[in-house]
C-alpha positions as a Markdown table, in Angstrom:
| # | Residue | x | y | z |
|---|---|---|---|---|
| 1 | Unk | 36.1 | 11.0 | -41.1 |
| 2 | Unk | 34.3 | 10.5 | -37.8 |
| 3 | Unk | 30.7 | 11.6 | -37.5 |
| 4 | Unk | 29.5 | 14.0 | -34.8 |
| 5 | Unk | 29.4 | 12.2 | -31.5 |
| 6 | Unk | 31.0 | 9.1 | -32.9 |
| 7 | Unk | 33.6 | 8.3 | -30.2 |
| 8 | Unk | 33.6 | 4.5 | -30.6 |
| 9 | Unk | 37.3 | 4.2 | -31.3 |
| 10 | Unk | 39.6 | 2.5 | -28.8 |
| 11 | Unk | 41.6 | 5.6 | -28.1 |
| 12 | Unk | 38.5 | 7.3 | -26.8 |
| 13 | Unk | 37.6 | 4.5 | -24.4 |
| 14 | Unk | 41.2 | 4.2 | -23.2 |
| 15 | Unk | 41.3 | 7.9 | -22.4 |
| 16 | Unk | 37.9 | 7.8 | -20.7 |
| 17 | Unk | 39.2 | 4.9 | -18.5 |
| 18 | Unk | 42.0 | 7.1 | -17.3 |
| 19 | Unk | 39.6 | 9.7 | -16.0 |
| 20 | Unk | 37.2 | 7.2 | -14.5 |
| 21 | Unk | 40.0 | 5.5 | -12.6 |
| 22 | Unk | 41.9 | 8.6 | -11.4 |
| 23 | Unk | 39.8 | 11.7 | -11.3 |
| 24 | Unk | 37.4 | 12.7 | -8.5 |
| 25 | Unk | 33.7 | 12.4 | -9.0 |
| 26 | Unk | 33.4 | 16.1 | -8.5 |
| 27 | Unk | 34.1 | 16.7 | -12.2 |
| 28 | Unk | 31.1 | 18.3 | -14.0 |
| 29 | Unk | 31.4 | 19.8 | -17.4 |
| 30 | Unk | 33.0 | 16.7 | -18.9 |
| 31 | Unk | 29.9 | 14.7 | -18.0 |
| 32 | Unk | 27.9 | 16.7 | -20.5 |
| 33 | Unk | 30.4 | 16.3 | -23.3 |
| 34 | Unk | 31.5 | 12.7 | -24.1 |
| 35 | Unk | 34.7 | 13.5 | -25.9 |
| 36 | Unk | 38.4 | 13.9 | -25.2 |
| 37 | Unk | 39.6 | 17.2 | -26.5 |
| 38 | Unk | 43.1 | 17.9 | -27.8 |
| 39 | Unk | 43.3 | 21.3 | -29.5 |
| 40 | Unk | 41.5 | 24.5 | -30.0 |
| 41 | Unk | 41.6 | 27.6 | -32.2 |
| 42 | Unk | 39.4 | 30.7 | -32.2 |
| 43 | Unk | 35.8 | 29.5 | -31.7 |
| 44 | Unk | 36.5 | 25.8 | -32.4 |
| 45 | Unk | 37.6 | 22.9 | -30.2 |
| 46 | Unk | 38.8 | 19.6 | -31.7 |
| 47 | Unk | 38.4 | 16.2 | -30.2 |
| 48 | Unk | 40.9 | 13.4 | -30.3 |
| 49 | Unk | 38.9 | 11.7 | -33.0 |
| 50 | Unk | 39.2 | 14.7 | -35.3 |
| 51 | Unk | 35.7 | 16.1 | -34.7 |
| 52 | Unk | 35.4 | 19.9 | -34.7 |
| 53 | Unk | 33.0 | 21.6 | -32.3 |
| 54 | Unk | 31.8 | 25.2 | -32.2 |
| 55 | Unk | 32.5 | 26.5 | -28.7 |
| 56 | Unk | 29.6 | 28.4 | -27.1 |
| 57 | Unk | 31.0 | 27.7 | -23.6 |
| 58 | Unk | 34.4 | 29.4 | -23.9 |
| 59 | Unk | 35.7 | 28.2 | -20.6 |
| 60 | Unk | 32.6 | 29.5 | -18.9 |
| 61 | Unk | 33.5 | 33.0 | -19.9 |
| 62 | Unk | 37.3 | 32.6 | -19.5 |
| 63 | Unk | 38.0 | 32.8 | -23.2 |
| 64 | Unk | 36.2 | 36.0 | -24.4 |
| 65 | Unk | 38.9 | 36.4 | -27.1 |
| 66 | Unk | 38.7 | 32.7 | -28.3 |
| 67 | Unk | 41.2 | 29.9 | -28.0 |
| 68 | Unk | 44.9 | 30.6 | -28.7 |
| 69 | Unk | 44.7 | 34.1 | -30.0 |
| 70 | Unk | 47.8 | 34.4 | -32.2 |
| 71 | Unk | 49.1 | 37.6 | -30.8 |
| 72 | Unk | 48.8 | 36.5 | -27.2 |
| 73 | Unk | 50.3 | 33.2 | -28.1 |
| 74 | Unk | 53.3 | 34.8 | -29.8 |
| 75 | Unk | 53.9 | 37.1 | -26.9 |
| 76 | Unk | 53.8 | 34.3 | -24.4 |
| 77 | Unk | 56.1 | 32.0 | -26.4 |
| 78 | Unk | 58.6 | 34.9 | -26.8 |
| 79 | Unk | 58.4 | 35.5 | -23.1 |
| 80 | Unk | 59.0 | 31.9 | -22.2 |
| 81 | Unk | 61.8 | 31.6 | -24.8 |
| 82 | Unk | 63.8 | 34.4 | -23.2 |
| 83 | Unk | 63.4 | 32.8 | -19.8 |
| 84 | Unk | 60.9 | 35.4 | -18.5 |
| 85 | Unk | 60.0 | 34.9 | -14.8 |
| 86 | Unk | 57.1 | 32.5 | -14.5 |
| 87 | Unk | 56.4 | 32.8 | -10.8 |
| 88 | Unk | 57.1 | 36.0 | -9.0 |
| 89 | Unk | 54.9 | 36.1 | -5.8 |
| 90 | Unk | 54.2 | 39.9 | -5.7 |
| 91 | Unk | 57.8 | 41.0 | -6.6 |
| 92 | Unk | 58.2 | 43.9 | -9.0 |
| 93 | Unk | 58.5 | 42.5 | -12.6 |
| 94 | Unk | 58.5 | 44.0 | -16.1 |
| 95 | Unk | 55.6 | 41.8 | -17.0 |
| 96 | Unk | 53.4 | 43.1 | -14.1 |
| 97 | Unk | 54.5 | 46.8 | -14.7 |
| 98 | Unk | 53.6 | 46.5 | -18.4 |
| 99 | Unk | 50.1 | 45.1 | -17.6 |
| 100 | Unk | 49.4 | 47.7 | -15.0 |
| 101 | Unk | 50.4 | 50.6 | -17.3 |
| 102 | Unk | 48.3 | 49.2 | -20.2 |
| 103 | Unk | 45.3 | 48.4 | -18.0 |
| 104 | Unk | 45.3 | 52.0 | -16.6 |
| 105 | Unk | 45.8 | 53.6 | -19.9 |
| 106 | Unk | 43.1 | 51.7 | -21.9 |
| 107 | Unk | 40.6 | 50.5 | -19.2 |
| 108 | Unk | 40.6 | 52.6 | -16.1 |
| 109 | Unk | 41.5 | 56.1 | -17.3 |
| 110 | Unk | 39.0 | 56.3 | -20.2 |
| 111 | Unk | 36.2 | 55.3 | -17.7 |
| 112 | Unk | 37.3 | 57.8 | -15.1 |
| 113 | Unk | 38.3 | 55.1 | -12.6 |
| 114 | Unk | 41.2 | 55.6 | -10.2 |
| 115 | Unk | 41.1 | 52.2 | -8.6 |
| 116 | Unk | 44.3 | 50.3 | -7.5 |
| 117 | Unk | 44.8 | 46.7 | -8.5 |
| 118 | Unk | 45.3 | 44.0 | -6.0 |
| 119 | Unk | 46.4 | 40.7 | -7.4 |
| 120 | Unk | 44.8 | 37.9 | -5.3 |
| 121 | Unk | 45.0 | 34.1 | -5.7 |
| 122 | Unk | 44.3 | 32.8 | -9.2 |
| 123 | Unk | 40.5 | 32.4 | -9.1 |
| 124 | Unk | 37.4 | 34.6 | -9.0 |
| 125 | Unk | 36.5 | 33.3 | -5.5 |
| 126 | Unk | 39.9 | 34.6 | -4.3 |
| 127 | Unk | 39.0 | 38.1 | -5.5 |
| 128 | Unk | 35.6 | 37.9 | -3.9 |
| 129 | Unk | 37.1 | 36.7 | -0.6 |
| 130 | Unk | 39.5 | 39.7 | -0.6 |
| 131 | Unk | 36.7 | 42.1 | -1.3 |
| 132 | Unk | 34.5 | 40.9 | 1.5 |
| 133 | Unk | 37.5 | 40.8 | 3.9 |
| 134 | Unk | 38.6 | 44.4 | 3.0 |
| 135 | Unk | 35.0 | 45.7 | 3.3 |
| 136 | Unk | 34.8 | 44.3 | 6.8 |
| 137 | Unk | 38.2 | 45.8 | 7.7 |
| 138 | Unk | 37.3 | 49.2 | 6.3 |
| 139 | Unk | 33.9 | 49.5 | 7.9 |
| 140 | Unk | 34.4 | 47.5 | 11.1 |
| 141 | Unk | 31.2 | 45.6 | 10.3 |
| 142 | Unk | 30.7 | 42.0 | 9.5 |
| 143 | Unk | 27.4 | 41.6 | 7.6 |
| 144 | Unk | 27.4 | 41.4 | 3.7 |
| 145 | Unk | 24.3 | 42.0 | 1.7 |
| 146 | Unk | 24.0 | 39.5 | -1.2 |
| 147 | Unk | 21.2 | 38.8 | -3.6 |
| 148 | Unk | 19.0 | 35.8 | -4.6 |
| 149 | Unk | 20.6 | 33.8 | -7.4 |
| 150 | Unk | 24.0 | 35.4 | -6.9 |
| 151 | Unk | 27.1 | 33.3 | -7.5 |
| 152 | Unk | 30.4 | 34.4 | -6.1 |
| 153 | Unk | 32.5 | 31.3 | -5.6 |
| 154 | Unk | 32.6 | 28.1 | -3.5 |
| 155 | Unk | 35.3 | 28.9 | -0.9 |
| 156 | Unk | 33.7 | 29.4 | 2.5 |
| 157 | Unk | 33.4 | 33.2 | 2.6 |
| 158 | Unk | 32.3 | 33.6 | -1.0 |
| 159 | Unk | 30.0 | 30.6 | -0.7 |
| 160 | Unk | 28.1 | 32.3 | 2.1 |
| 161 | Unk | 27.2 | 34.9 | -0.5 |
| 162 | Unk | 26.2 | 32.4 | -3.2 |
| 163 | Unk | 22.5 | 31.7 | -3.5 |
| 164 | Unk | 22.1 | 28.3 | -5.1 |
| 165 | Unk | 21.4 | 25.6 | -2.6 |
| 166 | Unk | 23.3 | 23.0 | -4.7 |
| 167 | Unk | 26.5 | 25.0 | -4.3 |
| 168 | Unk | 26.0 | 25.8 | -0.6 |
| 169 | Unk | 25.5 | 22.2 | 0.6 |
| 170 | Unk | 29.2 | 21.3 | 0.8 |
| 171 | Unk | 30.4 | 22.7 | 4.1 |
| 172 | Unk | 29.2 | 21.0 | 7.3 |
| 173 | Unk | 29.4 | 24.2 | 9.2 |
| 174 | Unk | 27.0 | 27.2 | 9.0 |
| 175 | Unk | 27.8 | 29.8 | 6.4 |
| 176 | Unk | 27.5 | 33.1 | 8.3 |
| 177 | Unk | 27.9 | 36.8 | 7.8 |
| 178 | Unk | 25.6 | 37.3 | 4.8 |
| 179 | Unk | 22.0 | 38.5 | 4.6 |
| 180 | Unk | 20.1 | 37.7 | 1.4 |
| 181 | Unk | 17.9 | 40.3 | -0.4 |
| 182 | Unk | 15.8 | 39.7 | -3.6 |
| 183 | Unk | 17.6 | 40.7 | -6.8 |
| 184 | Unk | 16.0 | 43.0 | -9.3 |
| 185 | Unk | 12.8 | 41.4 | -10.7 |
| 186 | Unk | 12.9 | 38.5 | -8.3 |
| 187 | Unk | 9.5 | 39.5 | -6.8 |
| 188 | Unk | 8.0 | 40.5 | -10.2 |
| 189 | Unk | 7.8 | 43.8 | -12.1 |
| 190 | Unk | 5.5 | 45.4 | -9.5 |
| 191 | Unk | 7.9 | 45.3 | -6.6 |
| 192 | Unk | 11.1 | 47.3 | -6.6 |
| 193 | Unk | 13.5 | 45.3 | -4.5 |
| 194 | Unk | 15.8 | 48.3 | -4.0 |
| 195 | Unk | 12.9 | 49.9 | -2.1 |
| 196 | Unk | 12.7 | 46.8 | 0.0 |
| 197 | Unk | 16.5 | 46.9 | 0.7 |
| 198 | Unk | 16.3 | 50.5 | 1.7 |
| 199 | Unk | 13.4 | 50.0 | 4.0 |
| 200 | Unk | 15.0 | 47.0 | 5.7 |
| 201 | Unk | 18.3 | 48.7 | 6.2 |
| 202 | Unk | 16.5 | 51.7 | 7.7 |
| 203 | Unk | 14.4 | 49.6 | 10.1 |
| 204 | Unk | 16.2 | 48.8 | 13.3 |
| 205 | Unk | 13.8 | 45.8 | 13.7 |
| 206 | Unk | 14.3 | 44.3 | 10.3 |
| 207 | Unk | 16.8 | 41.8 | 11.6 |
| 208 | Unk | 19.4 | 42.8 | 9.1 |
| 209 | Unk | 22.6 | 44.3 | 10.7 |
| 210 | Unk | 24.2 | 47.3 | 9.1 |
| 211 | Unk | 26.3 | 45.9 | 6.3 |
| 212 | Unk | 30.0 | 46.2 | 5.5 |
| 213 | Unk | 29.2 | 45.9 | 1.8 |
| 214 | Unk | 26.5 | 45.2 | -0.7 |
| 215 | Unk | 27.6 | 42.6 | -3.2 |
| 216 | Unk | 26.0 | 42.1 | -6.6 |
| 217 | Unk | 26.4 | 41.1 | -10.3 |
| 218 | Unk | 25.1 | 43.4 | -13.1 |
| 219 | Unk | 24.2 | 40.2 | -14.9 |
| 220 | Unk | 23.9 | 37.0 | -12.9 |
| 221 | Unk | 25.8 | 34.4 | -14.9 |
| 222 | Unk | 25.3 | 31.2 | -13.0 |
| 223 | Unk | 22.0 | 32.5 | -11.5 |
| 224 | Unk | 20.2 | 32.3 | -14.8 |
| 225 | Unk | 21.3 | 35.4 | -16.8 |
| 226 | Unk | 19.2 | 37.8 | -14.7 |
| 227 | Unk | 20.1 | 41.3 | -15.8 |
| 228 | Unk | 19.7 | 44.2 | -13.4 |
| 229 | Unk | 18.2 | 47.4 | -14.7 |
| 230 | Unk | 20.6 | 50.4 | -14.7 |
| 231 | Unk | 18.2 | 52.4 | -12.5 |
| 232 | Unk | 18.0 | 49.6 | -10.0 |
| 233 | Unk | 21.8 | 49.5 | -9.8 |
| 234 | Unk | 22.0 | 53.2 | -9.4 |
| 235 | Unk | 19.5 | 53.0 | -6.5 |
| 236 | Unk | 21.4 | 50.2 | -4.8 |
| 237 | Unk | 24.7 | 52.2 | -5.1 |
| 238 | Unk | 22.9 | 55.2 | -3.5 |
| 239 | Unk | 21.5 | 53.0 | -0.7 |
| 240 | Unk | 25.0 | 51.6 | 0.0 |
| 241 | Unk | 26.4 | 55.1 | 0.4 |
| 242 | Unk | 23.5 | 56.3 | 2.5 |
| 243 | Unk | 24.0 | 53.4 | 4.9 |
| 244 | Unk | 27.8 | 53.5 | 5.1 |
| 245 | Unk | 28.3 | 50.3 | 3.2 |
| 246 | Unk | 30.8 | 49.7 | 0.4 |
| 247 | Unk | 29.5 | 48.6 | -3.0 |
| 248 | Unk | 31.1 | 45.4 | -4.5 |
| 249 | Unk | 30.2 | 44.6 | -8.1 |
| 250 | Unk | 31.4 | 41.2 | -9.1 |
| 251 | Unk | 32.6 | 41.4 | -12.8 |
| 252 | Unk | 34.2 | 37.9 | -12.9 |
| 253 | Unk | 31.9 | 36.4 | -15.6 |
| 254 | Unk | 30.1 | 39.5 | -16.9 |
| 255 | Unk | 33.2 | 41.7 | -17.3 |
| 256 | Unk | 35.9 | 42.0 | -19.9 |
| 257 | Unk | 33.3 | 42.9 | -22.6 |
| 258 | Unk | 30.9 | 40.0 | -22.0 |
| 259 | Unk | 27.8 | 41.9 | -21.0 |
| 260 | Unk | 28.5 | 45.2 | -22.8 |
| 261 | Unk | 31.2 | 47.8 | -22.2 |
| 262 | Unk | 34.4 | 46.5 | -20.6 |
| 263 | Unk | 32.6 | 46.4 | -17.3 |
| 264 | Unk | 29.1 | 45.2 | -17.1 |
| 265 | Unk | 28.3 | 48.0 | -14.6 |
| 266 | Unk | 29.2 | 50.8 | -17.1 |
| 267 | Unk | 25.8 | 51.3 | -18.5 |
| 268 | Unk | 24.4 | 52.1 | -15.1 |
| 269 | Unk | 26.9 | 55.0 | -14.6 |
| 270 | Unk | 27.9 | 53.8 | -11.1 |
| 271 | Unk | 31.4 | 53.6 | -9.6 |
| 272 | Unk | 31.8 | 50.6 | -7.3 |
| 273 | Unk | 34.2 | 50.7 | -4.4 |
| 274 | Unk | 35.5 | 47.2 | -5.1 |
| 275 | Unk | 35.4 | 45.2 | -8.3 |
| 276 | Unk | 36.4 | 41.5 | -8.3 |
| 277 | Unk | 37.7 | 40.3 | -11.7 |
| 278 | Unk | 39.0 | 37.0 | -13.1 |
| 279 | Unk | 38.0 | 34.6 | -16.0 |
| 280 | Unk | 38.9 | 36.5 | -19.2 |
| 281 | Unk | 41.1 | 39.0 | -17.5 |
| 282 | Unk | 44.2 | 37.2 | -18.6 |
| 283 | Unk | 42.8 | 37.0 | -22.2 |
| 284 | Unk | 44.2 | 33.5 | -22.8 |
| 285 | Unk | 42.5 | 31.4 | -20.2 |
| 286 | Unk | 45.4 | 31.5 | -17.8 |
| 287 | Unk | 44.7 | 31.8 | -14.1 |
| 288 | Unk | 44.5 | 35.4 | -13.1 |
| 289 | Unk | 42.3 | 37.3 | -10.6 |
| 290 | Unk | 42.3 | 40.8 | -9.3 |
| 291 | Unk | 40.4 | 43.1 | -7.1 |
| 292 | Unk | 40.0 | 46.8 | -8.1 |
| 293 | Unk | 40.0 | 49.1 | -5.0 |
| 294 | Unk | 39.3 | 52.8 | -4.6 |
| 295 | Unk | 42.5 | 54.3 | -3.3 |
| 296 | Unk | 41.0 | 55.7 | -0.2 |
| 297 | Unk | 39.9 | 52.3 | 1.1 |
| 298 | Unk | 43.1 | 50.5 | 0.1 |
| 299 | Unk | 44.0 | 50.1 | 3.8 |
| 300 | Unk | 45.7 | 46.7 | 3.7 |
| 301 | Unk | 48.9 | 46.2 | 5.7 |
| 302 | Unk | 51.7 | 44.5 | 3.8 |
| 303 | Unk | 50.9 | 40.8 | 3.4 |
| 304 | Unk | 47.6 | 41.1 | 5.3 |
| 305 | Unk | 45.9 | 39.3 | 2.5 |
| 306 | Unk | 48.1 | 37.1 | 0.2 |
| 307 | Unk | 48.4 | 34.0 | -1.8 |
| 308 | Unk | 51.3 | 32.1 | -3.3 |
| 309 | Unk | 50.0 | 32.3 | -6.9 |
| 310 | Unk | 49.0 | 35.9 | -6.9 |
| 311 | Unk | 51.6 | 36.9 | -9.5 |
| 312 | Unk | 51.1 | 34.7 | -12.6 |
| 313 | Unk | 53.6 | 36.4 | -14.9 |
| 314 | Unk | 52.5 | 34.5 | -18.0 |
| 315 | Unk | 49.0 | 35.8 | -17.4 |
| 316 | Unk | 50.3 | 39.3 | -17.2 |
| 317 | Unk | 51.9 | 38.9 | -20.6 |
| 318 | Unk | 48.8 | 37.7 | -22.3 |
| 319 | Unk | 46.5 | 40.2 | -20.4 |
| 320 | Unk | 48.6 | 43.1 | -21.6 |
| 321 | Unk | 48.2 | 42.0 | -25.2 |
| 322 | Unk | 44.5 | 41.4 | -24.8 |
| 323 | Unk | 44.0 | 45.0 | -23.5 |
| 324 | Unk | 46.2 | 46.5 | -26.2 |
| 325 | Unk | 44.6 | 44.5 | -29.0 |
| 326 | Unk | 40.9 | 44.8 | -28.1 |
| 327 | Unk | 40.5 | 47.8 | -25.9 |
| 328 | Unk | 42.8 | 50.5 | -27.1 |
| 329 | Unk | 39.8 | 52.2 | -28.8 |
| 330 | Unk | 36.0 | 51.6 | -29.1 |
| 331 | Unk | 36.0 | 49.5 | -32.2 |
| 332 | Unk | 35.9 | 46.1 | -30.5 |
| 333 | Unk | 33.2 | 47.2 | -28.1 |
| 334 | Unk | 31.0 | 48.3 | -31.0 |
| 335 | Unk | 31.7 | 45.0 | -32.8 |
| 336 | Unk | 30.6 | 43.0 | -29.7 |
| 337 | Unk | 27.4 | 45.1 | -29.5 |
| 338 | Unk | 26.6 | 44.3 | -33.1 |
| 339 | Unk | 27.2 | 40.5 | -32.6 |
| 340 | Unk | 25.0 | 40.7 | -29.5 |
| 341 | Unk | 22.2 | 41.6 | -31.9 |
| 342 | Unk | 22.9 | 38.5 | -33.9 |
| 343 | Unk | 22.7 | 36.3 | -30.7 |
| 344 | Unk | 19.4 | 38.0 | -29.7 |
| 345 | Unk | 17.8 | 37.5 | -33.0 |
| 346 | Unk | 18.9 | 33.9 | -33.2 |
| 347 | Unk | 17.6 | 33.2 | -29.7 |
| 348 | Unk | 14.3 | 34.9 | -30.4 |
| 349 | Unk | 13.7 | 32.6 | -33.3 |
| 350 | Unk | 14.5 | 29.6 | -31.1 |
| 351 | Unk | 12.1 | 30.9 | -28.4 |
| 352 | Unk | 9.3 | 30.7 | -31.0 |
| 353 | Unk | 9.9 | 26.9 | -31.2 |
| 354 | Unk | 9.8 | 26.3 | -27.4 |
| 355 | Unk | 6.4 | 27.1 | -25.9 |
| 356 | Unk | 6.7 | 29.1 | -22.7 |
| 357 | Unk | 10.4 | 30.0 | -23.1 |
| 358 | Unk | 11.8 | 33.5 | -22.8 |
| 359 | Unk | 15.1 | 35.3 | -23.5 |
| 360 | Unk | 17.4 | 36.4 | -20.8 |
| 361 | Unk | 20.7 | 38.3 | -20.3 |
| 362 | Unk | 22.3 | 41.0 | -22.4 |
| 363 | Unk | 25.3 | 41.6 | -24.6 |
| 364 | Unk | 27.2 | 38.4 | -25.5 |
| 365 | Unk | 25.8 | 36.9 | -22.3 |
| 366 | Unk | 22.4 | 35.8 | -23.4 |
| 367 | Unk | 20.3 | 32.7 | -23.2 |
| 368 | Unk | 16.9 | 31.2 | -23.3 |
| 369 | Unk | 14.9 | 30.0 | -20.3 |
| 370 | Unk | 13.1 | 26.8 | -21.3 |
| 371 | Unk | 11.5 | 26.3 | -17.9 |
| 372 | Unk | 13.0 | 23.0 | -16.8 |
| 373 | Unk | 16.5 | 21.7 | -16.4 |
| 374 | Unk | 15.5 | 18.5 | -18.1 |
| 375 | Unk | 14.5 | 20.4 | -21.2 |
| 376 | Unk | 17.7 | 22.5 | -21.2 |
| 377 | Unk | 19.9 | 19.5 | -20.7 |
| 378 | Unk | 18.2 | 17.7 | -23.6 |
| 379 | Unk | 18.7 | 20.6 | -25.9 |
| 380 | Unk | 22.4 | 21.0 | -25.0 |
| 381 | Unk | 22.9 | 17.2 | -25.5 |
| 382 | Unk | 21.3 | 17.3 | -28.9 |
| 383 | Unk | 23.4 | 20.4 | -29.9 |
| 384 | Unk | 26.6 | 18.6 | -28.8 |
| 385 | Unk | 25.7 | 15.6 | -31.0 |
| 386 | Unk | 25.5 | 18.1 | -33.9 |
| 387 | Unk | 28.8 | 19.8 | -33.2 |
| 388 | Unk | 28.1 | 22.6 | -30.6 |
| 389 | Unk | 29.4 | 22.9 | -27.0 |
| 390 | Unk | 26.9 | 24.8 | -24.9 |
| 391 | Unk | 25.9 | 24.6 | -21.3 |
| 392 | Unk | 23.1 | 25.7 | -18.9 |
| 393 | Unk | 22.7 | 27.9 | -15.9 |
| 394 | Unk | 19.9 | 29.0 | -13.5 |
| 395 | Unk | 18.6 | 27.7 | -10.2 |
| 396 | Unk | 17.7 | 24.3 | -11.7 |
| 397 | Unk | 19.8 | 24.6 | -14.9 |
| 398 | Unk | 16.8 | 25.7 | -16.9 |
| 399 | Unk | 18.6 | 28.4 | -19.0 |
| 400 | Unk | 20.5 | 27.4 | -22.1 |
| 401 | Unk | 23.4 | 30.0 | -22.0 |
| 402 | Unk | 25.3 | 31.3 | -25.0 |
| 403 | Unk | 28.9 | 32.3 | -24.0 |
| 404 | Unk | 30.5 | 32.3 | -27.4 |
| 405 | Unk | 33.9 | 34.0 | -27.7 |
| 406 | Unk | 33.4 | 37.7 | -28.4 |
| 407 | Unk | 35.6 | 37.3 | -31.4 |
| 408 | Unk | 33.4 | 34.6 | -33.0 |
| 409 | Unk | 33.0 | 35.4 | -36.8 |
| 410 | Unk | 29.4 | 36.2 | -37.8 |
| 411 | Unk | 29.0 | 33.0 | -40.0 |
| 412 | Unk | 30.3 | 30.8 | -37.1 |
| 413 | Unk | 27.9 | 32.5 | -34.7 |
| 414 | Unk | 25.0 | 32.0 | -37.0 |
| 415 | Unk | 26.0 | 28.4 | -37.6 |
| 416 | Unk | 26.1 | 27.7 | -33.9 |
| 417 | Unk | 22.7 | 29.3 | -33.4 |
| 418 | Unk | 21.4 | 27.2 | -36.3 |
| 419 | Unk | 22.6 | 24.0 | -34.5 |
| 420 | Unk | 21.0 | 25.2 | -31.3 |
| 421 | Unk | 17.7 | 25.9 | -33.2 |
| 422 | Unk | 17.7 | 22.4 | -34.6 |
| 423 | Unk | 18.3 | 20.9 | -31.2 |
| 424 | Unk | 15.5 | 23.0 | -29.6 |
| 425 | Unk | 13.1 | 22.1 | -32.4 |
| 426 | Unk | 14.0 | 18.4 | -32.1 |
| 427 | Unk | 13.6 | 18.3 | -28.3 |
| 428 | Unk | 10.4 | 20.4 | -28.4 |
| 429 | Unk | 8.9 | 18.1 | -31.0 |
| 430 | Unk | 9.8 | 15.0 | -29.0 |
| 431 | Unk | 8.2 | 16.5 | -25.9 |
| 432 | Unk | 5.0 | 17.4 | -27.8 |
| 433 | Unk | 4.8 | 13.9 | -29.3 |
| 434 | Unk | 5.2 | 12.3 | -25.9 |
| 435 | Unk | 2.5 | 14.5 | -24.4 |
| 436 | Unk | -0.1 | 13.4 | -27.0 |
């Protein structure tokens, strides 16, 4: 039986050569995990050598319900077997109607939301682009307010709203149309950045044009698990209304139960005008993105914003099952909140082993800031050698981020946290010894 990290067999090297020879250097996640994976179930991924890994990455939040959920898989196989439509542009289909009815019944109506659903291209960036474009159309303004450490995608419009310099370096042309404001807590606990935003929008000499929209995440996933306070979000929502701007809350990574509630904005009590969604919306990891739109601002003309792959019928099938299975009552939400406590307690113990570290995030979207990207990378690498897939986030990759499937059994969750604790203890010990 192969040991953890033992990939010295010829099949591994043969497969690796295929990627080195044929795939672009832009690839990223695979550089952290030196394995070729072949199957996955629940919270585990198996490599071609037979090694099982606990998955605390979950498709970067695209697999909130784990790998190959049996009910979603059965529904998808049945649909394919009966020659269900695979590609439908935005034609009316049974699969789309079934999803829309279930989504309204179990997600929108219980939360008092009357938003319409626009299916965009298949990625989160497509949904953000649509939101920005629609906000500009509705208001007749061009400026978008975004926040420090925000991440909204890497297509040109969404990229302009993304804070990290490493992501923004690609285009050779200026990224225009966005003004940046400090996120909640960015300037320390003494300064309320909502006050700063209000003052700048009310000052004709601040240099910030009246915005079409204010764009934010309730929890900044790629930005380092910065979680906005509910009162701050309520204040920003009120500022948007006062200044005639739409409020866009990006739920692409933090939504679908990841950061508490179905929507991460729920605990603040606000109602956004526009809500980009993707990642775990399909429930099965299939490409699917959508923009939720308040009816009164759904002013698109037919085909005014489109995309060839905006109607992934297979994703509609699995998304319907995901909503029916996990969100038809409050049981799953309560279960996720309980598991979030297990993650918090496990990370708190780990923080005691790493001097100067601190916990970040909320819900099942938590992590530990270990101050440097080098330290975080070393911890993730040590964890992978011991059978855990986990990645980093933050401006310099300094946050070790737990994105375990929300369905992860307690014992597997604790086992993964134990692996992470051993890795942190080992790396911290090595650093301490080197400093002596």
